[in-house]
N, C-alpha and C positions, 0 to 999 in steps of 0.2 A: 653521281651524288647518292649517298645512302641516307635514308630517312632516319632522323634521330628519334629515339623513343621519347615518350612524354616525360618520363621521370629520369632525373640525373642520379645515377647510382655510382658513387665514387669507388667503392670497394672492387667492383668487377673490373672497371677499366684500369685502375691503378695496377693491379696484379698483371693484367694482360700486357699493358704497355711497358712496364719495367722489364718483364721477361723478353719482350721484343727488342727493346733498346740494347740490353746486355747481350743477348744471343747474336745480334747483328753487328756488334762492335761499334755502336753509334756513340758511345761515350768518348771514343778516341778515333774518329774517322781519319783515314789517310788523306793528308792534304799536302801535296808536294809544294815546297817553296813557301808555305805559310809561316808566319812569324810564330815562334814558340811562346807559349804563355803557360806558366806553371804555378800551381798552388799545392802546398802539402797539407794534408789533414793532420791535426794533432792526434797522434795515435792513441785511441782509447785502450784501456786495459783489456787484455784478452779475457779477463773474468767478467767484464762489465756488461751492463744492459743499458739500453737507451733511456736516459733521463732527460728532463726538460732542458737542462743546460746543453746537452748534446744536440737536442732538437734545434735550439737557437743557433749554436755555433755552426752546425752543418748546413742549416738552411741558408745562412748568410753566405757561406762558401759556395753553395750550389748556385745561388743567384749569380755570383760573379763568374763562375766557370761556365754556366750555360750562356751567359751574356757574351763572354769572350768567344765561345764556340760559334755563336750566331754572328759575331763580328768577323768571322772568317779566320780566327786564330787557330793554331795547332794547340788547342787547350788540353792540358794534362793535369788531372787532379790525383795526386799520389795518395794512395790509401794503404793502411796497414794497422797493425795492432802492436801494443807494447806488452812485453812479457810480464810486466807487473810483479816483480820479485816477491814482495811480501804477500800481496793479495792472492797470487796463484799458489804459492807454497801453502798458505792457510787453507785454501779450498781443498787441495789434495790431501793435506793432513787431516782435515775434518772427515773426508771420505774414508781415510784409513782408520780413523778412530771408530767409525761405525762397525768396522771389522775387527775391533780390539787390536789394531796395529798402531805402532808408533814409527815416526821417521827413523829413529835410532835403531829400529829392528832391521834396517836395511843399510847396505853400503850407500855411499853418496851416489855412485853411478846407478845403482838400482832405483834409488828414489828419483833421481833426475829422469830416468827412463819412464817411470810412472807418470811424472808430470807431462812429459812429451805425449804419452799415451792419452792422458786427459785432454791435452790441448787439441789433439787430432779429433777426438770424439766429441768433446763438449765446448771447447774454446771457440771464441769468435761468434757467439750468438749475436753480439752487437752489430756485426757486419751484415747479418740478415735484416736486422732492424733498421739499419741505415738505408737499406734498399726500400723498405716500406715508406721511408720519409721522402724517397725520390732522389737520393743523392747520386749524381751521375759521375761516379768515380771510375778510375781506370783499373778495374778489377783484374784485368789480365796481368798487371804488374804489381799485384798486392804484395806488401812486404810485412815482415815480422822482425822485431828488434833482436831476435836470436837466430834469424836465418843465417846461412853460411856466409853470404857476402857481407851482410851487415856486421856479423861478429868479427870478420877480418878487419873491418874499419875500426871497430871499437878497440881491438887489441893494438892496432897500429897507433891510434891516438894516445892510448895509455903509455905505450913504450916511448913514443916520441916526446911526450910531455915530460916523462921521467928523464930522458936523455938530456933534455933542455933545462933540467932542474926546475921545471914548473909543476912537478908532481913529486911528492915526497911523503915519507912516513913520519908521523909525529904523535906525541902524547898530548892530548887536549881533552877538554870536556865535550861530550856529545849528549844529544837527547837519547837516553837509553830506555828501551821498552823491556822491562823485566819479563813480561809475559811472552814476548816473541824472542827475547834473547838477542836483540840486535839494535844497532844505532838506527835512528830514523831521522828524516828531514823535518824541518819546521812545518812544512805543509801537512805532514802526517800527525802533527800535534794539534789536538783540539782543546782549547782552554775553556773550562767551565767554572762558574762561581759555585763554591762549595762552602757549607757552614763548617767553620773550624775554630781554632783557638789560637790565642797569642799569649805565650808564656814570658814572664819577666824573670830574669835570673840574676843572681849575685855571683860574680866571678871575683874571688878573693885575691888581693895583691900578694905576691910571693913573700914580701917583707913583713906581712902581718899588719900593715898600717891601715887596712880598710878593704873596700871592694869597689868594683866598677859594675854598673848595671847594664845589661844587654837584654834584648828581647828577640824572640824567634817564633815562627810558626812550625818549625821542624826541630824540636829540642834534641832529637836523637843525633842530629848532625854534630852536636857539640863534642861527640866522641872523636871527631877528626878536626876540631878547631886548631888553627895555627897562629892566630893573632886576634887582637881586638883593635879596631880602627876608630880613630876620632878625627875630627876636622882640625886642621892646623890653626884655624881662626877661632876655635872654641876655647876660650880662656879658662873654662872650668877644668880642662884636662891638661893644660900646659905643663904643670909640674909632674904629671903622670907619664908623659910620653917617654918611651925608652924603658920604663919599668916593666917587670915581668908579672904575669898573672899565673897563679897555680890553678889549673882547671879542676873543678869537682870531678869525681868519679875516676878520671884517668890519672890525675896528678901531673899532667903534662905542663911544663913551663912554656908560656907563649908571651910574645912581646906586645906592648901597646904601641901602635904605630899611627902615623897620620896619613890620611888619604881623603881625597875630595868626595869619595863615595859616602862618607859619613856626613849626614846632614844635621847640624846643630838644632834645627827646628823640629826634628822628628824624634819622639820618645826621649830617651836619655842623651841622645847624640852620640852614643857609642854603639858600634856594630861588631858582632862576632864574625870572624872571617874563617870560612871553611872552603879553601880554594879548590879542593877536590870534589866538591858537591854543590857548587852554586856558580852560575855563569858570571855574575858580578864579582863574586869573591875570587874567582879565578884570575880576573884582570887585576884586582887589588893585590893578590898574591904575587903576580908577575911584576907589578910596579914596585913591590917591596923587595924584589930580588929573589923570590922563591922560584926555582926552576920546576917545570912541570913534573920532571922525573922524581922530584923530592916532595911533591904534594901528597898528603896522606889520603889513602883510599880506605873507606870503612865498609864498603858493600861489595858483594860478589855479583855475578851476572843475574842472579835471581832476586836481587835487592835484599839479601840477608846479611846480617852483620858479620864482617870478617875482620881479622886482626890487622891493625895498621902496622906499618914497617917498624915503628918504635916499640911495638909489643905492649902498649899500655892499656888496651881495652880489657876489662875484667872477663875472665873465662865464662862466667855465667851468662854473658850477653852474646857470646859468639854463636853463629848459626841461626839466630832468631830473625824472623821477618821484621823489616824496618818499622812497621806500624805497631807490632807487638813490643819491639824494643823501645818505641816512643813511650809507651805506658810505663815500662820498667824504669826508664831514665827519669821520667817526671816523678815517679814514686820515690826514687832514691834521692833526687834533688830536694824533694820536700822533706824527706826523713832527715837529711843532713843539714837542713836549714838554708839551702841555696835557692829556694823558690820564693819569689816575692808575690804574695797573694794579690789578686785583683779585687778592689773594693767597688761594688756596684753603686748605683744611685740611691739604693736603700740602705747603704752602709754595710751590706753583707759581704763577707769575704769568699772568694772562689780561687781555685788553683790557677785559672787562666781567664783571660778576657775573651768573650765570644767575638769572632770576626768572620766576615765573608771573605773567602780567600780565592783568588784566581788560580786554579789548579790545572796543570797540564795533564792531559790524558792521551794515550795512544788511540788514534781514530779507529784502528782495527781491533786491537786487543782489549781496549777499555781499561787498561791498567794505568795507574798514575806513573807518569814519566819521571825518570830520575836523571838529573845531570850526573854523568859518570865519567871518570877519568880513565881513558883507555887509549891504546895504540891504534891508530887508524891511518888510512891513506888520505892525503889532502892535495887539492889543486891550489896553486898560487893564483887565486881568483883576482887579486888586486892588480897583478901584472896583466892578466888577460883582459881585464875590464877597461884598461885605458884606451885601446883602439875602438872598443865598442862604445865608449862614451863619446869619443871624437866623431864616430860615424853618425850618431844622432845629432850632434852639434852641427856638423857640416851639411846635414840633409841627405847623406847617402842612404840613410834609412829614415823615413818619415813616420812618426808615431801619431796615430789618429785615435781619439781626440788628442790634440796637442797638450791639453792640460795634464796628461800623464807623464810628460817629459820631466817635470820637476821631481816626481816620485822616482822615476827611472834614474835620474842623475843622483839624487840623494842616496839611493840604495847602492848604486854602482861606485860612488865615490867613497863610501864607507863600508865597502864589502869586506867580509871576513873570509879566511881560508875555507874552502869547500870540502867537507868530508864526503868522500866518494866510495867508501867501503861499507859493506853490510855483512852481518854475520848470518848468512843464509846459505842454502845449498842450490837454490834455483836462481840462475842468472849467469852473467858473464864472469867466470871465475878469474880472479885477478892474476895477471901473468907475471907473478913474482915467486921466486923460490928462495928459501932460506937455508943457510948452512947451520952447523951446530952452534956457532957463535951469534946467530941472529942476523948476520949480514944478508941483505936482500939482493938478489940478482934478477933484474927485470928484463924480459925478452918475450918475443912473440911465441917462441917454442921452447920446450924444455931443453932441447939440444943446444940452442943458442945460450940459454942460461948456464948449462953445464960447461960450455966452452968458456964463458966468462969466469966461472968459479975455478975451473981447472980440473984436470982428470983426477978421478978418485975422490973428489969432495962430495960427500953425501948431501943431497938436497931434498927439501920437503916443500911442496907447493903451498902457498898461502891458501887456506881454505875459504877465505872470504870471497864475496862477489861484489860487483860494482853496483852502485846506486843506479836505479833505472833512469834517473834524470841525466846521468852521465852519458848513457848510450843514446837517449832520445835527443840530446843536444846536437847529435850528428845527423839528425833526420833529413834536413834539406839537401845534404850532399851525399850522405852514405846511401840514400835510396836511389841515387842517380848513377851508381856504379863506381863511386870513389872507394878505394884508391886505384883500382885497376884502370879506370878511364883517365888517361893523361891530359885530356882536354880541360883547361882551367875553367871553362864555362860549362863543361859537361853537356856539350851539344846545344848551348844556348838556354839550358835549363837552370843555370845558376848565375846570378842570384834568382830566387823565386820572385814572382811579381808582387805577391802580397801574402801576408800571414794573418789569419783571423784567430783570435785567442781571447779567452776570458781574462780579465785583468788580474784574476787571482793567481795566475801562473806566469805573470810578467817576469818575476825574478827566477822562479824555479826552472822555467823552460825557455821563454823568449830571450831573456838576457843571456842565458848560457849558450843558446844557439848563436847569438851575436858573437860571443867570445870565441867559441870553437870555430865558427865559420870564418871569421876574420883571421884567426891564427893559422888555420890549415889551408883555406882557399884564397886568402889574401883579398877577400871581398865580402861585403855584407851578405848574409843568407837570404834576405828579402828586402825589397825596395820600400815596402810599406808594411807597417805593423798596425793592424786595426784591433783595438781592445773593446770588447763589448761588455755590458753590465751583466748582472745576475737576473734570473727570472725569480721573482718573489711571489709569495702567496697574495691573494686578493687584497688582504689588509696591509700589504707592504712588508710583512714579517718574512723572515728567512724560512724557507721550506726545510722541514726536518721530519724524520720518521717519528721521533718522540712526540712532536706536535700533531702528527697525523694529517699534515697539510701538504704532503708530497703529491704532485700531480704526475700521472703516468701519461707520457705523450702518445704511447701506443693506444691507450684507451680513448684519447681525443681523436686519433686518426680513425679508430673504429666508429666513433660517434659522428664525426663531421667530415672526415676525409683528410688526406695529407695536404691537399691544396689549401684548404681553409686554415689548417694549423700553420703552414708555411707562411701564408699571407699575413696572419696575425703576428708572427714573429718579426717579419720584415716591417710591417706597419708600426709596430711598437718599439722598434730598435732605433733609438735616438742618440747616436754617437756616445755610447758608454753609459748612458743612464740605465738604472735598473728597470726591469719590466715587471709590471704588476699583472699577475695572471687574471684573465677575465674571460670566462667561458662564453659569456653572452656575445663578446666581440668575435670569438671564433665562430659561433653560430651565425653571426652577422656576415662573416666572410663566406660561410657555406651558402648563405642566401645570395651573396654576390655571385658565386659560381653558378647558382641556379638561374639567376637573372641573365647571365651571359648565355647559358644553355638555352633559355627560352628565346633570347634574341636570335640565336642561330636557327632555332626552329621557325621563328617568324620569317627569317631570311629565306629558308628553304621553301616555306609555303608561298612565298611571293616571287619565286623564280630567281632569287639571289644566290649565286654560287661562287666557287673559288675564283679568285682573280687570275688573269693570265699575264699580268704585268707587275713588275716591281715598282715602276714609276706610276704616279697617279694618273688615272684616265682623264681625258679631256672632259671639261664640265662647263655648262652654260648657266644652269640654274644656280641662283644665289645659295640655296641650301646645300648644294653639292660642293660649290666652291668653298663655302664656309667649313664644311666638315673635313675637306681635304686640308685646309689651312690649320684647323684644330688638330688634326692628326699629326701634321708636321711639327706644330708647336709642342705637342706632347712628346714626340721623339726627341726634340731638342732638350726639353726639360728633363726627360728621363736620362738622356746621355750625360747631362751635367750632374744630376743627382748621383748617378752611379759612379761617375768619375771622382766625385767628392766623397764617396762611400756614405751618402745620406740615404740609408735604406728606407727610413720612414718617409722621407720626401719622395723617393722614387715610387714606393707603393701607393702613396696618396695621390701622386700625379696620375698614374694609370687607373687607379680606382675611380677618381673623379671623372676622368675622361670617359671611361666605359659606362659607368652608372648614369651620370648626369648628361654629358654631351651626346653620347651615342644612343644609349637605350632610352632615356627619358625624353630627349628632345629630337634627335635626328630621326629615329625610327618613327616617332609620332608625326614629325613634320613631312616625312615623305609618303605617309599613307595615302593622302589624296592623290599624289602623283602615281603611285603604284596601282591604286584602285580606280584610276580613270575618272576622277572627279573634275573634269574640265581642264586638267593641267597636262602639259606636254613634257616630254623628257623621261618617260618611264625606262627606256633602255639605258639611257645615260645614268639614271639613278641606280638601276640594278648593278651596273658596272662599278659605280663609285661605292655603293654600299658593300659589294663583295670585296673591293680593294680595301676599304677601311676595316672590315671585319678581319681580313687577313693580317693587316698591320697590328690590329689589337692582339690577335693570337700570338704573333711573334713577340710583341712587346711584353705581353703578360706571361709568356712561357717561362722565363727564369723564376718567376714567383709561383706560378701554378702550372707546372709542367704537364700534369695528367689530363686535365680537362681540355687544355689548349691543344694537346696532341690529338685527342679524340675528335674534337671539333674540326681541326685541320683535315683529318682523314675523311671526315664525313661530308665536307662541303663541296667536294668535287674531285676529279682525277688530279693526282699530283705525281711528280717524278721523284720526290724525296719526302722524307718525314720532316716534321716541323723542327725537331731537335737539331737538324743540320741545315735549316733554312738560312736566308740572309736577313740580317738586321735591317730595319727600315732606314731609308736615307732621309736625313733632315734637310731636305731641299728647300732653301729659303725662297726659291722662285714660286713655290706653290702657295706662299702666303698671299692673301687677297684682302686688303683692308676694307674695301667697299662691301664685299660679301659679308665679312665679319661684322661690320657695323650694322648692316641690315638685319641679319639674323639675331644678333645680340639685342637689337631694338625690339624685334618680334618677341623674343624670349622675355624681355623685361615687361612688355605690354601684357602678354599672356599671364605672366606670373603675378603682376599687380591685379589684374582682373580676377584671377582665381583666388588670390588672398582676400580681396574685398568681398567676393561672393561668400567665401567661407566665414569670414568674420561677421557678416550680416545675415547669416543663416539663409542664404538664397538656396532653394532646392536645387540639387545637382543637375536634375534633368531640365530645368527651366531654361528656355532660349529667350534671350533679351536683345532688344535693339541697342546699338551703340552709335552715338553721335560724336563728331570731332569738331573742336573749335581751335582756331589759330594755327591750323596745320600748315607747315611749309610745303613747298612743291615736292620736296624729297619725301616727306612723310606721306603725302597724298599718293605719290607714285608707289611707295612701299605698300600702302593699304591696298592698292589695286593688285599688286603682284602677290600679296600674302593673304588675300581674302579667304581662300579656301582653308588655309591653315588656321587663320584666326577663328573662323566659324567652327572648325572642328575642335580646336584645343580650348577655346575660351567660351564656347557656346553662346556667341553673340553674332548678330547680323548687322552689317553696316547699314545705317539709315541716314537720310538727309532731311533738310527742312528744320522746322522748329521743334525744340525738345518739348514733349508733352508736359503739362503741369503735374505737380505732385513730387513726391520724394524721388531722389535719384542719387546714385553714387558717382563721385567724380575722381578721376585718376589723371595725374600729370606725368607725362613721359616726354622728356626733352622740352620742346617748345609748345607741344600740343596738349590740350585738355580733352580727355575722353569722358563723355557723360553717358551713364547707363540708367535710364529710367526704370524704377522698380515696380511702378504700377501697383497692382494688387498682390504682387508676389510676396511682398514683405509688409508687415504692419509697422510702419515707420516709427510711430510713437512708442509702441511696445519695444521695438528694437533699440530706440534711444535709451529707454529706461533700463533695459537689460545691460547695455554697454556701460552705462553710468555706474550701475551696481558692480559690474565686473571690474571696472577701472578702480573704483574705491577699494574693493577687496584686494586687488593686486598692489595698489599703492600702500595700503595698510601693512601688508606682509613685507613689502620692500622696505618700508621705513622701520619696521620692527627689527628686521635683520640688519639694517644699517646701524641701528642703535647698539646691537650686540657687537658688531664689528668695530664700532668706534669706542667700545669699552676696553681699555688696556688689560683689565683683569681677565676678560674672556679670552682675548687673543694670546695672552702670555701663559695662562694656566690650562686652557682647554687642550684636548688632544689635537695634534696637527690635522688629523683627518676631519675632526669636527669643525675646525676653523675653515678648512678647505671647502667642506660641504656648505657652510654658511655663506661663503663668498659666491659659490656657484648658484645657490638658491637666490641670493640677492640679485645677481646678474639676470637670472631667469625671470624674476618678478618685475624687475625694472624694464626689461624688454617687453614683457607681456603688457604692462601698463602703457608703454609707449605705443605698442601695436594697436591696442584697443582704443586709445585716444585718437589715433589716426583714422580708425574705422568710424568713430563717432563724428569726427570732423568731416568725413566724406558725405555724411547724410545732410549736412548744411543746416 
């Protein structure tokens, strides 16, 4: 046994133990014949650094993988990073800009080589940070979404999907980022409310009989309008349907059509339709029979005005940025009398109506995103979604919390084609080659594509790369050696046991893994999908750099230790609900770790050391039989909570057992035994206490791996580290109802006496006599057995005979009444007066808060946090009044 230092220092032992675990291969120990258990880590961006969301996600995963390892499973936690096409290319281009270089100064091959160079030197910082969090990942098998084996899988999937006509090239609208010059996914679009304008325009009828009014927040897009839509039920426009409108500026003739998109209740009820530059309009155009190839495009890749195919945009507008063009278009519409002025509440006219507009921005470039008509590669997601929908309906994959199933089904049943191409240089280049006529030949190699095209046909490879979500959708099986490994279960590693993910990537990653896994592996990629919530700021708001409320988990680890942060994450994770950041609670869990540390030091100083048995030792004393039963009950509760993925319940279970049952009660109850105060059974007690402490360290290890491993190593000689120990057995034979009843009775009695002493201001050091009335034979026997504990913990001495005259406090526990004469220790009358005043004050505050809460105006109009606080304060004051009234009643 190595003596523990007085002070618990997380930083020193965290670094030491992690290096030891990793260097000795303890994250994936060899276990012949053990059942495989697999979990894959959502691969963070290679450019990333640990944020609070990562800390939550990875803590929950580590709890499960450490628990599985302790249960004897061949637990493997697959780790790796995503090549993060846009993010990585931006990082490298910024570095080049510092040297006055641009990407286009180099060939594609030279630029990609520079990115690989950056990746080797600077990429993967987050993997070091995951180590600081204590993540027990299988680093020996670390993967990268562009490593050789993974890249082979990506190419094979693309080619196979194309061969099966589930992947094709099409002209559709995409989210186009003009700053980056590429299509981006919905997840990379950040919508912000921006102060803008709403312009009302006159579109003259071609026959000169009048005009139709439309409104828009983007007047420049009228340069590519192709129709005006009205609702078929809108009788105002019945006579106009089918007529032509002559557009201002371009002179283009466009039809008035009917479509459900036009809402008679909104504005004039007529809507301008620009199918090449608006997602809703695109669908309207298709319903009207306009093919995508015929839709007009008025912007180039940099969002500058370009000529439409009909050549009707005036030359002076060509080449101008979209926002500059907006000003010129509005000015010309006004000049030509096609702008309807907005009249404000004061009767003044303005060119436009002020509006707050939800505007899409690229989350990396910061540019306004433009819906843009372009040729891209698409996956037939609707076909791939059908088996994935059925897998959840049948229970082959269980979504936890179940409430997310409705969202999953709604999205999957209405899924749109998935755009998988990106206009970047860094990433998996699309395995397609074009001939001079634009025919695409898709193959895993250029030689195969050439064979398809025929000898002598000149081919040019598609310069685009694949969306990173396409490659990461293969993560559960491509990391296991597919397609080289012919075993359909990949050695029992597929499907994975569980996937833990933030709900925000349910569609972008989780659902796509379901689609690809079922299609290529003919089985779900994971048996359970657990979706956790977001970590929010203390006030419940979303964390953002602009608000300055982003919390750095590495700073929290510096301040409180990784164990405290991990425990906070687990204790606050309540099946998908968002977590409010609360540094005080993290500090509280650091105190919890210190309490455990001090308990181990107490054990050492009293001859308690590592247990030599997995099974509970023999015990005769009630207190030892009780703690053994409490330990077994805790194991049972912990097993159930972890099986149900109730992380908060699991954390609370072990916390309450360690803090309350073991530290606060058991260690106090056994002090008289250990210190020879007339009790027998010291050796038995040391054996039991050592066994219970061992069980605690094992149960707590998944949550707080560092402190538990350190204490395990210091409590005595071991033949293995804690990380590979055996999970406790939930042996129901160890449950002992009689011992549990006796110690629970003792705890209730001591707690009642302590509470009464505190409420009545009895000096802590005062020893008082205690008399018992109406005690049963069982209570009398318990008082005899627990005399030393009662005297030590409640500072009362058992007395017999008549109760002395004067004030006394009375406590009822079960059938017996316990009387504690106060003598001269307390001024009874003064105490009654003090309690009465305190009761009145508490009741006044309670009733005042009740009045506010019963006022509908307050509940409906006040901020939710203010109402929540008022409810908490009311409950607190009500409980205080009740407690003080009970104390007053005890004085008689």
